[in-house]
N, C-alpha and C positions, 0 to 999 in steps of 0.2 A: 503494499499500499504507500504510495508515493506522496505523502501528506506528513508534515510536520507535526508531531503528536505532542500534546501537552498533557500535564496531569495535576489534579487538584486534589490535595489532601483534605479530607473532611473530619471534622470533629468526632465523628462517630468511629474513626479507626479505618474507614475505607478510603480508597483512592480511585477516583474516576479519571480514566483517559478520554481526552476529547481533541476534535479538531476544530478550527474555527477560520472564518474569511470574511473579509469586508469590515466597514466601520459604520456605525450608526445604531440603529435601534434593534436590540437584540431579537433573532429567532431561534428558539430552542426546539431541536429536532431530535424526537425520541424513536429509536428503532424498535422492531418487533421481537418476537420470539424467534430462536435460530438465528438472531441477527446480530448486527454489530454496526460501527460507524461505517464500514466498507459499502454496505448495501444502500447507505443514505448518501453518498459522497455526491451525487449529482445535485443536491440541494445546495451544496456550496456555490455552484455556478449560476444557480437559478433565481437568486434572490434579487428583488428590485434594488436600484441603487439607494443608497443610505440606510442599508441594513447590514447587521452583522451576524451571521449564520454560525450557530454553534451546535455540534454534534457530538455528545458524550456516548461512550459504552456505558450501559447500565451495569450495576453491580453483578458480577459473576458472569458477565458478557466480554467478548473481546478481551482488550488489556486491562480492564478494570480489575480491581482486588475482588476478593470474595472471603475476606476475614471472618465474616460474622454471617451464617446461613440465613437465608429469608424464608418467609412462608405466606407472605402477603404481598398484595399490590401496593399497598400503602408504603411498605418499607422502601420499594424502590422508588415511589413518589417523594418521600421524605429525603432520601438521598439527593434526590434533584434539588429540593428546596434548599438543603445546605450547600449544594453545588453552586447554585444561584448566588447565595450569599458570598461563597468563597471568592467567586470570579467577579463580584460586584454587579450583578444582574439584577436591578430593582423591578424592571417592567420587561415584558417579553411577548411576542406572538409564540404561542406554543403549539407545536405540530407533532402528532403522534400516528404511527402506523401500526396495526394489529395489536399485539400486546402493548407495544408503545402507545396505541390510542387508549387503552385502559388506563395506563400509567399518566397519559395527560388528562384524561377526565379526572382522576384522582387528584392530581396535581391542581387542576383548575378548581376544583371544588374546595381544596384545602388551602390555596394560595391565591385568592381572587385578587389580592392586591398586585400580584406580579403578573396573572395572566390578563392581557388586554385583548387578545383574540385567540381562539382556539380553532385549530384545523385538525379534523380526524379523518385519516385515510383508511377505510376498510377496518375500523376498530373492533376489537372483540365486543361481545354483548355486555350491556349493563348489568346482566344477570350473571356475568362469567362466562367462560367457556363449557359447553355441555358435555362433560365426560363423566359417564356414569356406568355402572355395572347393571347386568339384567337380573332381576329377581326371579324367584321360583315360578311366579304367574306371569313371566313375560314382561313385566314393568320394569321401570327404572329404580335403581337404588343408589344413594351416594355412597362413594368410597368412604371408608372409615377415617383413613388418614393416609399419609404418603406411603407407607408400607404396604396397605392394602391396594393402593393403586398400582403397585408393582407386583403383587403376589396373588392377588384374587384370581379364582378359577373361572376368568372371563376373557373373552376376546379383547376388550379394550384395554384391560389391564397387561395382556400378554404382548399386545402391539406397543404399549407404553414401555414394557420391560426391555423388549427388543430394541427399541430405539435408544433407550438410556443406555444400555450395554454397548450398542454400537459406538455411541458417543464416548463411553468410557475407554473403549478399545482403540478409538482414534481411527477406524476403519473408513478411510477416504471413499473407497469406491462404492462400499455399501451404503454410506451417509448420502451419496450422490443419488442413488437409486431410491433411499427412503425418501428425502426431500422431494426429489422430483415425483415420487407417487403421491405425496401428500398435496400436491399442486403447487409447489413453489417454482415449478419449471415445467414447461411442456416441450415434447421432442428430445433431440440430442442435446446433449449438455453443451453449452457455449463456454468459452474461456471465462466470461463473466461469472456464469453460474458456479464454474469449478472453484474460482477463487471465493465466491460467495460461502461454498461449502468448507473451504480451508478455514475461513474466518468464523463459520458457524461451529467448527469443530473446537474452538476455543471456549464455547459456553461450559460453565463449570458445573452446573446443577439443574439441569433440565427438568428433573423431576420436582423440584421445589418451585420452579418457574411454571409448570403445568399445574402444580397444587394451588399457587397463589392466584392463577387465572381463574380456576375452576370455581374456587370458593369466594371470589370477588363478587360482590352484589351491591350497588349504590342505588338501587330503586327502594320504594316504600313497601315492597312486597317480599314474601320469602321465596328462595329456590330450595332446592332439595338439601342444600348445604347450610340453610339458615336464613334468618331475616335480614334483610338488606339495610344499609345505613341511611337511606333516603337522601343521600347527598346529590342525586341527579339534579334536585331542584336548585343547588346551589351553583350549578354552571348557568350563569345568567349573562355572561359576556358574550358578546359576537361570536357564533360558533358555525362553521361549515363542516358539514359531513359529506365525504365522498363515499360511493358504494359502487361496486362492480358486479355486473351481470353474470360473469363466469368466475366468481370467486369460490373457490373450493374449500376454503378455510372458513369465511364469515358466511354462513348460509342465509338465506333469506329471511327466515323467522328471527335471526339476530339481529339483522339490519331493521326489521320491522320493530323490534324491541328498543333499538337506539332511538329510531325516529319518535316513537311514541313517548320515551322518557324525556326526549330533548325538546319536544313541541311545545311545551309549556313555555320556553324561553322565546319571548317575542324577536330575539336577535338570532334566532336558529335559522339555517338555511341548508337545504339538501340538494347535491346534485349526483345523478346517476349516469354511470357510463357503462351501457348494456353489453358492449363486446369487450371489456376488459376482465383480466384476471386479478387476483389478490395484490399482486405487485403493480398498481395502477401507475405508479410514478416511473417505472423502469421501461426503456425502450426494448429491453431483452425479453420482456414479458408481454407488453401490450403496445400495439402501434398508435396508441394516443398520448404518448409521453408529451409530445409538444403541446397538446390541448391542455393536458394537465397542467404543465408549467404556467401556461397563459392564464388558465383558470387561478392557479396558486398566487401567482404575482397580482393578478387583478384584485382578487379577494384582499390580500394584505394591503394594497394601496387605496382601493376604493370601496372595500367592504362587499363587493359582488364579484361572483366568477364572470369570466368573459364569455362564457359559453352558456347555452341552455341545457337544462337536464335533459337526458334521453327518457323515454317514457319507461315505467315501471312497474310490476305488480309484486308486492310482498304479502 
């Protein structure tokens, strides 16, 4: 990765690696699960003039430390609040993709003084990511804990265990196949995707990240993992949600839940790209990269995306 790397030592004992470019009003860009700085590098060159783009590796991802294990999305968000204080960011446009979208929503709810605009790119559901095991009657049951998520006699648990073990073994070729099969890439792996996988292999605790995402819930309703925190109502700043029609990670019912939870905010907007995959912003995965960054820049500068939403049914 040909970028100058910076490191911010946080008072909680963690050190976050980050890159930045530009001068002016900060844009904080947050990567997703299996991700790192590398997958978000295009954002460095796509900001409007007068903005400073900052992209950290979350705790346990990429080149950031993992001195204290996490179990919640809030811990990742709290790291970023400390990170902003450390590098002198008092206000920012906050951008999050996938798991990073969940972190961004938690950040926005907890740090409304920092978050002046929120941009969510195919974020996980406000109810958390739906990882469950099948019950004896064919219904869904929650996993009891992280150990159960790895060891239960259940197809979902076996898939999680396989992925975690491949990551631990650092098996590059098999991880290429797994992430491709999960929908992170279509077709033969490109050089970009291979490098993305090399960076993904730096993730230090996929099981904990999956558990954090599964048990997260900021609605006013219960999921199988417990009652929500009712913090979605605190996301009251200008917010733009991007969704994708060919998203294999964030399914339609998850996008519908996000729209329903955020639509009470009078400053909420939604734009749908019907022919895009989960990696909306990447030319390697979607032929609408140029459209995305035009909408991204326009929203940051004017409060409105440049294009109109494609039709959708969720």
